[in-house]
TORZASE-960853 format. One record per residue: residue number from 0; x, y, z of N, C-alpha, C, O in turn. Coordinates in steps of 0.02 Angstrom, whole numbers, plus 50000, padded with zeros to 5 digits. Example, Ala and Ser with C-alpha at 12.3 -4.5 7.8 and 13.67 -1.06 7.14 Angstrom:
BEGIN
[0 [50660 49716 50390] [50615 49775 50390] [50660 49835 50390] [50712 49834 50423]]
[1 [50642 49888 50354] [50684 49947 50357] [50645 50002 50394] [50670 50057 50402]]
END
This chain:
BEGIN
[0 [50041 49942 50000] [50000 50000 50000] [50044 50062 50000] [50095 50066 50034]]
[1 [50021 50110 49961] [50061 50169 49953] [50046 50219 50009] [49988 50231 50027]]
[2 [50099 50246 50036] [50092 50295 50090] [50071 50362 50061] [50100 50386 50012]]
[3 [50019 50392 50093] [49993 50456 50070] [50042 50512 50087] [50068 50516 50143]]
[4 [50053 50555 50040] [50099 50610 50050] [50063 50666 50087] [50008 50687 50067]]
[5 [50093 50690 50141] [50064 50744 50182] [50081 50812 50152] [50131 50821 50118]]
[6 [50038 50857 50165] [50049 50926 50145] [50112 50951 50181] [50125 50930 50237]]
[7 [50151 50995 50150] [50213 51018 50181] [50204 51049 50251] [50251 51049 50291]]
[8 [50147 51074 50265] [50134 51104 50331] [50138 51050 50385] [50160 51064 50441]]
[9 [50118 50989 50369] [50116 50935 50418] [50180 50895 50423] [50185 50848 50462]]
[10 [50230 50913 50384] [50293 50876 50385] [50325 50882 50454] [50327 50936 50483]]
[11 [50349 50828 50480] [50382 50827 50544] [50334 50821 50603] [50356 50820 50660]]
[12 [50269 50816 50589] [50220 50808 50643] [50196 50736 50643] [50179 50709 50591]]
[13 [50195 50707 50701] [50172 50638 50710] [50095 50639 50706] [50064 50677 50744]]
[14 [50064 50600 50662] [49990 50600 50656] [49954 50585 50721] [49898 50609 50731]]
[15 [49984 50545 50765] [49951 50531 50829] [49945 50594 50872] [49898 50601 50911]]
[16 [49993 50641 50864] [49991 50703 50903] [49931 50747 50882] [49904 50784 50923]]
[17 [49911 50742 50820] [49855 50782 50795] [49789 50759 50826] [49741 50798 50830]]
[18 [49786 50697 50846] [49724 50671 50873] [49720 50675 50949] [49669 50656 50978]]
[19 [49771 50699 50982] [49769 50708 51054] [49723 50766 51072] [49720 50816 51035]]
[20 [49685 50759 51126] [49640 50814 51145] [49680 50876 51167] [49734 50871 51196]]
[21 [49652 50934 51151] [49684 50997 51169] [49663 51013 51241] [49604 51014 51257]]
[22 [49712 51025 51283] [49699 51041 51353] [49682 51115 51357] [49721 51158 51336]]
[23 [49623 51130 51385] [49601 51199 51391] [49638 51233 51448] [49650 51204 51500]]
[24 [49657 51295 51436] [49694 51333 51485] [49649 51346 51546] [49589 51357 51540]]
[25 [49679 51343 51606] [49640 51352 51667] [49617 51424 51677] [49570 51435 51714]]
[26 [49648 51471 51645] [49629 51541 51654] [49579 51566 51602] [49553 51621 51608]]
[27 [49566 51526 51550] [49523 51549 51495] [49452 51565 51517] [49426 51619 51502]]
[28 [49419 51520 51553] [49350 51531 51574] [49343 51592 51621] [49299 51633 51610]]
[29 [49386 51598 51673] [49379 51657 51716] [49391 51723 51679] [49357 51772 51692]]
[30 [49438 51724 51632] [49450 51786 51593] [49390 51802 51549] [49369 51860 51546]]
[31 [49362 51753 51516] [49303 51765 51474] [49244 51788 51516] [49206 51832 51495]]
[32 [49235 51759 51575] [49181 51779 51620] [49191 51852 51643] [49144 51891 51643]]
[33 [49252 51869 51661] [49268 51937 51683] [49256 51988 51626] [49227 52041 51638]]
[34 [49279 51972 51567] [49269 52017 51509] [49194 52024 51495] [49171 52079 51480]]
[35 [49157 51970 51500] [49084 51973 51489] [49050 52018 51541] [49006 52057 51523]]
[36 [49069 52012 51603] [49040 52053 51656] [49057 52127 51645] [49013 52170 51651]]
[37 [49119 52142 51628] [49139 52211 51614] [49100 52240 51556] [49077 52297 51560]]
[38 [49091 52202 51503] [49053 52225 51445] [48979 52238 51463] [48950 52287 51441]]
[39 [48950 52194 51504] [48881 52202 51526] [48873 52265 51568] [48826 52304 51558]]
[40 [48918 52276 51616] [48915 52336 51658] [48923 52399 51616] [48888 52448 51627]]
[41 [48970 52398 51569] [48981 52455 51525] [48918 52470 51484] [48898 52528 51478]]
[42 [48889 52419 51456] [48828 52428 51415] [48771 52457 51457] [48738 52504 51436]]
[43 [48760 52430 51516] [48706 52453 51559] [48719 52524 51582] [48673 52566 51581]]
[44 [48780 52540 51603] [48794 52607 51627] [48787 52659 51572] [48762 52714 51585]]
[45 [48809 52644 51512] [48801 52691 51457] [48729 52699 51436] [48708 52753 51416]]
[46 [48691 52646 51440] [48621 52648 51419] [48578 52687 51468] [48531 52721 51447]]
[47 [48593 52683 51532] [48549 52713 51582] [48576 52774 51617] [48541 52804 51658]]
[48 [48638 52796 51602] [48666 52853 51638] [48628 52917 51621] [48613 52956 51666]]
[49 [48613 52929 51557] [48574 52989 51538] [48505 52987 51569] [48480 53038 51592]]
[50 [48475 52929 51569] [48408 52921 51597] [48409 52939 51671] [48366 52977 51694]]
[51 [48457 52912 51709] [48460 52925 51781] [48477 52998 51795] [48447 53029 51839]]
[52 [48525 53026 51758] [48542 53097 51768] [48482 53141 51752] [48471 53191 51787]]
[53 [48445 53124 51700] [48386 53163 51683] [48334 53162 51738] [48302 53213 51752]]
[54 [48324 53105 51768] [48276 53101 51823] [48299 53141 51884] [48258 53172 51918]]
[55 [48364 53141 51897] [48390 53178 51954] [48382 53253 51944] [48366 53289 51992]]
[56 [48392 53277 51883] [48390 53349 51870] [48320 53375 51853] [48310 53436 51846]]
[57 [48272 53332 51847] [48204 53354 51829] [48158 53349 51890] [48175 53320 51941]]
[58 [48100 53380 51882] [48050 53381 51936] [47981 53367 51907] [47968 53378 51848]]
[59 [47937 53342 51951] [47868 53332 51930] [47826 53389 51958] [47838 53415 52013]]
[60 [47776 53408 51920] [47732 53462 51941] [47685 53437 51995] [47657 53382 51991]]
[61 [47676 53479 52045] [47630 53465 52100] [47592 53529 52116] [47623 53581 52128]]
[62 [47526 53525 52116] [47485 53584 52128] [47503 53641 52080] [47507 53699 52101]]
[63 [47514 53625 52017] [47530 53673 51965] [47595 53710 51977] [47603 53768 51956]]
[64 [47642 53679 52012] [47706 53710 52028] [47763 53661 52018] [47755 53601 52028]]
[65 [47820 53688 51998] [47882 53651 51992] [47934 53686 52035] [47943 53747 52030]]
[66 [47969 53649 52076] [48020 53679 52118] [48088 53650 52100] [48100 53590 52105]]
[67 [48133 53694 52078] [48202 53677 52062] [48247 53709 52114] [48224 53750 52154]]
[68 [48311 53691 52115] [48355 53718 52166] [48364 53793 52162] [48375 53826 52213]]
[69 [48358 53822 52102] [48369 53894 52095] [48309 53932 52069] [48313 53992 52056]]
[70 [48252 53899 52061] [48193 53932 52034] [48130 53890 52046] [48133 53830 52060]]
[71 [48074 53924 52040] [48009 53891 52043] [47969 53913 51982] [47974 53971 51961]]
[72 [47930 53868 51954] [47886 53884 51898] [47815 53871 51922] [47799 53815 51943]]
[73 [47773 53923 51918] [47704 53918 51940] [47659 53928 51880] [47664 53978 51844]]
[74 [47615 53880 51869] [47571 53881 51811] [47502 53909 51831] [47472 53886 51879]]
[75 [47478 53958 51793] [47411 53986 51803] [47371 53975 51739] [47397 53955 51688]]
[76 [47305 53988 51745] [47260 53989 51686] [47262 53925 51644] [47261 53929 51583]]
[77 [47266 53868 51675] [47267 53803 51640] [47326 53794 51593] [47323 53753 51547]]
[78 [47379 53832 51604] [47437 53826 51559] [47471 53758 51565] [47494 53730 51515]]
[79 [47474 53730 51624] [47504 53663 51632] [47461 53612 51595] [47489 53568 51562]]
[80 [47396 53616 51601] [47352 53569 51567] [47360 53575 51491] [47360 53524 51456]]
[81 [47369 53636 51466] [47379 53645 51394] [47444 53611 51371] [47445 53579 51319]]
[82 [47497 53618 51410] [47560 53585 51394] [47553 53509 51396] [47577 53473 51352]]
[83 [47519 53484 51447] [47509 53412 51453] [47469 53384 51395] [47485 53330 51369]]
[84 [47417 53419 51375] [47376 53396 51318] [47416 53396 51254] [47410 53350 51213]]
[85 [47457 53447 51244] [47500 53450 51184] [47551 53393 51184] [47562 53361 51132]]
[86 [47581 53380 51241] [47631 53327 51247] [47599 53259 51230] [47627 53220 51192]]
[87 [47541 53245 51259] [47507 53181 51248] [47483 53175 51175] [47486 53122 51145]]
[88 [47458 53230 51148] [47433 53229 51079] [47488 53216 51028] [47475 53192 50973]]
[89 [47550 53232 51046] [47607 53224 50999] [47662 53180 51029] [47720 53198 51028]]
[90 [47642 53123 51055] [47691 53077 51085] [47740 53049 51033] [47793 53023 51050]]
[91 [47721 53055 50969] [47764 53029 50915] [47818 53078 50895] [47860 53062 50852]]
[92 [47819 53138 50925] [47869 53188 50907] [47879 53237 50965] [47839 53238 51012]]
[93 [47932 53276 50961] [47943 53328 51011] [47894 53385 51000] [47869 53395 50945]]
[94 [47880 53421 51054] [47837 53480 51049] [47879 53542 51063] [47936 53538 51086]]
[95 [47850 53600 51047] [47881 53664 51060] [47828 53710 51088] [47772 53712 51063]]
[96 [47846 53749 51140] [47798 53796 51170] [47836 53858 51194] [47893 53854 51216]]
[97 [47802 53914 51191] [47828 53977 51216] [47786 53996 51276] [47725 54004 51271]]
[98 [47818 54002 51334] [47783 54016 51396] [47791 54090 51414] [47847 54116 51416]]
[99 [47736 54122 51428] [47736 54194 51444] [47709 54204 51514] [47671 54163 51540]]
[100 [47728 54259 51543] [47705 54276 51610] [47750 54328 51640] [47771 54375 51606]]
[101 [47765 54320 51703] [47808 54369 51738] [47857 54332 51783] [47845 54276 51805]]
[102 [47911 54366 51796] [47962 54340 51842] [47961 54382 51905] [47965 54443 51903]]
[103 [47954 54349 51962] [47957 54382 52027] [48014 54349 52066] [48005 54296 52096]]
[104 [48072 54381 52065] [48130 54350 52096] [48150 54287 52059] [48162 54289 51999]]
[105 [48152 54231 52094] [48168 54168 52062] [48105 54128 52043] [48110 54069 52025]]
[106 [48047 54160 52048] [47984 54128 52029] [47964 54150 51958] [47964 54209 51941]]
[107 [47946 54100 51918] [47921 54113 51850] [47847 54095 51850] [47829 54036 51854]]
[108 [47805 54145 51846] [47732 54135 51847] [47708 54134 51774] [47711 54184 51739]]
[109 [47685 54076 51752] [47665 54066 51683] [47589 54076 51677] [47550 54041 51709]]
[110 [47570 54125 51636] [47499 54141 51628] [47473 54128 51557] [47413 54130 51545]]
[111 [47519 54116 51510] [47498 54105 51441] [47548 54059 51406] [47608 54061 51418]]
[112 [47522 54017 51362] [47563 53970 51323] [47543 53978 51249] [47484 53981 51232]]
[113 [47594 53982 51207] [47583 53981 51135] [47624 53924 51105] [47681 53911 51126]]
[114 [47596 53892 51055] [47630 53838 51021] [47649 53862 50951] [47605 53870 50908]]
[115 [47713 53875 50938] [47733 53902 50873] [47725 53849 50818] [47719 53790 50832]]
[116 [47724 53873 50757] [47719 53828 50700] [47779 53781 50698] [47837 53803 50702]]
[117 [47766 53717 50690] [47818 53667 50686] [47838 53659 50612] [47795 53647 50570]]
[118 [47902 53667 50598] [47927 53659 50530] [47940 53585 50516] [47918 53559 50464]]
[119 [47974 53552 50562] [47983 53480 50559] [47998 53454 50629] [48028 53489 50670]]
[120 [47978 53393 50641] [47989 53364 50707] [47987 53288 50702] [47952 53260 50660]]
[121 [48025 53257 50746] [48021 53185 50755] [48029 53171 50829] [48025 53217 50870]]
[122 [48041 53110 50847] [48043 53091 50917] [48104 53120 50954] [48103 53123 51016]]
[123 [48156 53141 50918] [48215 53168 50952] [48236 53238 50928] [48290 53262 50946]]
[124 [48194 53271 50889] [48214 53336 50862] [48152 53376 50843] [48103 53349 50818]]
[125 [48155 53441 50856] [48101 53485 50834] [48131 53550 50807] [48177 53578 50836]]
[126 [48104 53572 50750] [48123 53636 50721] [48057 53674 50713] [48010 53650 50682]]
[127 [48055 53735 50741] [47993 53774 50738] [48010 53846 50724] [48068 53867 50723]]
[128 [47957 53885 50714] [47963 53958 50712] [47987 53978 50782] [47960 53953 50831]]
[129 [48036 54024 50787] [48061 54042 50854] [48007 54075 50897] [47960 54105 50872]]
[130 [48016 54068 50962] [47972 54103 51010] [47987 54177 51007] [48043 54197 50992]]
[131 [47937 54219 51021] [47949 54292 51024] [48001 54309 51076] [48012 54271 51124]]
[132 [48034 54367 51068] [48088 54387 51112] [48065 54396 51185] [48106 54388 51230]]
[133 [48002 54412 51196] [47977 54422 51265] [47957 54358 51300] [47928 54359 51354]]
[134 [47972 54300 51269] [47957 54235 51300] [47995 54229 51365] [48054 54245 51370]]
[135 [47960 54205 51416] [47990 54195 51482] [48027 54128 51485] [48083 54124 51510]]
[136 [47995 54075 51459] [48025 54009 51457] [48013 53978 51388] [47956 53974 51364]]
[137 [48067 53957 51357] [48064 53922 51293] [48063 53847 51309] [48112 53822 51337]]
[138 [48010 53813 51293] [48001 53742 51311] [48000 53699 51250] [47971 53717 51198]]
[139 [48031 53641 51255] [48022 53590 51203] [48020 53522 51236] [48043 53513 51292]]
[140 [47992 53474 51200] [47984 53407 51226] [48044 53363 51211] [48082 53376 51164]]
[141 [48051 53312 51251] [48100 53259 51240] [48063 53192 51247] [48008 53191 51274]]
[142 [48094 53138 51224] [48062 53072 51235] [48051 53059 51310] [48083 53090 51352]]
[143 [48005 53015 51325] [47986 53000 51393] [48048 52988 51437] [48090 52946 51423]]
[144 [48051 53028 51491] [48103 53025 51543] [48174 53035 51518] [48222 53015 51552]]
[145 [48182 53066 51461] [48249 53086 51436] [48254 53161 51447] [48247 53201 51401]]
[146 [48267 53180 51509] [48262 53250 51530] [48326 53291 51524] [48325 53350 51539]]
[147 [48380 53261 51503] [48443 53299 51497] [48443 53341 51434] [48420 53319 51381]]
[148 [48470 53401 51440] [48478 53445 51382] [48534 53417 51338] [48586 53396 51363]]
[149 [48523 53418 51274] [48575 53395 51227] [48624 53452 51216] [48613 53509 51236]]
[150 [48679 53436 51184] [48729 53487 51167] [48697 53540 51122] [48711 53600 51131]]
[151 [48655 53519 51076] [48620 53566 51032] [48573 53611 51072] [48567 53670 51058]]
[152 [48539 53582 51123] [48496 53623 51166] [48535 53678 51201] [48512 53735 51204]]
[153 [48594 53661 51227] [48635 53710 51262] [48659 53765 51215] [48657 53824 51233]]
[154 [48680 53747 51155] [48701 53797 51106] [48644 53844 51089] [48653 53905 51087]]
[155 [48584 53815 51077] [48525 53856 51061] [48508 53902 51120] [48492 53961 51109]]
[156 [48511 53877 51181] [48496 53916 51240] [48544 53975 51248] [48523 54030 51265]]
[157 [48608 53963 51237] [48658 54017 51241] [48643 54072 51190] [48651 54131 51205]]
[158 [48623 54052 51129] [48605 54101 51077] [48542 54139 51097] [48538 54200 51087]]
[159 [48494 54104 51126] [48431 54134 51148] [48443 54187 51201] [48412 54240 51200]]
[160 [48488 54174 51247] [48503 54220 51302] [48535 54285 51278] [48532 54336 51312]]
[161 [48566 54283 51220] [48596 54345 51192] [48542 54396 51176] [48552 54456 51187]]
[162 [48485 54373 51150] [48431 54419 51133] [48385 54433 51192] [48352 54485 51194]]
[163 [48382 54388 51241] [48340 54398 51300] [48375 54366 51360] [48367 54307 51373]]
[164 [48415 54405 51397] [48455 54377 51453] [48414 54344 51508] [48441 54303 51545]]
[165 [48350 54361 51515] [48310 54332 51569] [48272 54269 51549] [48240 54238 51591]]
[166 [48276 54249 51486] [48240 54190 51463] [48270 54126 51493] [48330 54123 51506]]
[167 [48227 54077 51505] [48249 54011 51528] [48227 53960 51477] [48183 53973 51435]]
[168 [48258 53902 51479] [48238 53847 51436] [48214 53790 51481] [48243 53777 51533]]
[169 [48160 53758 51460] [48134 53702 51498] [48123 53644 51450] [48102 53652 51393]]
[170 [48136 53584 51476] [48125 53523 51438] [48067 53486 51472] [48067 53476 51532]]
[171 [48020 53465 51432] [47963 53425 51456] [47976 53354 51432] [47980 53341 51372]]
[172 [47983 53308 51480] [48002 53240 51461] [47950 53187 51482] [47963 53127 51478]]
[173 [47893 53209 51505] [47834 53168 51513] [47777 53217 51524] [47788 53278 51526]]
[174 [47717 53193 51532] [47662 53240 51540] [47666 53279 51605] [47629 53328 51613]]
[175 [47708 53258 51651] [47713 53293 51715] [47785 53301 51740] [47795 53316 51798]]
[176 [47835 53291 51697] [47905 53296 51718] [47941 53348 51675] [47935 53348 51614]]
[177 [47978 53392 51709] [48011 53448 51676] [48082 53457 51703] [48096 53441 51761]]
[178 [48126 53482 51661] [48193 53503 51681] [48203 53575 51660] [48186 53593 51604]]
[179 [48230 53616 51704] [48241 53686 51691] [48315 53698 51681] [48357 53676 51720]]
[180 [48331 53732 51627] [48401 53747 51611] [48414 53820 51628] [48470 53844 51619]]
END
């Protein structure tokens, strides 16, 4: 019987050695488990950090009032109800509202709400006709419980303050949760 010629890669290797079981390294499983846990923690922390920070920095309305560390917002004339109805009616996209009223110290008393014309909007972005310069609070919606201001929100707010230094920005992130910038 003719002996089969091996591929040059296998030259010098005993065929019995190829059939021996490979001994698994003792450190392989613990390292893979540790890497898996680190990846899971990283994924969870990145996914929920904005959510948790948004909840910490936002407040829920109680008795038509919102209390923040440096200001209070008091809603009159069904203005809170108007905002809530607009938010619920447009859950598929962000909303925009211009809040009018008066400022008494660190209290913002809201007596009127206007909803400007929306040019385009989706669940994470809204472009509208700007609020008038005498707006007390420029409000826009965010997805449910995503109450942190985006980088774009901060840039827009800084530009807004140039034309009206007393204006504030507020984010509405549920029918009863708000963050004041």
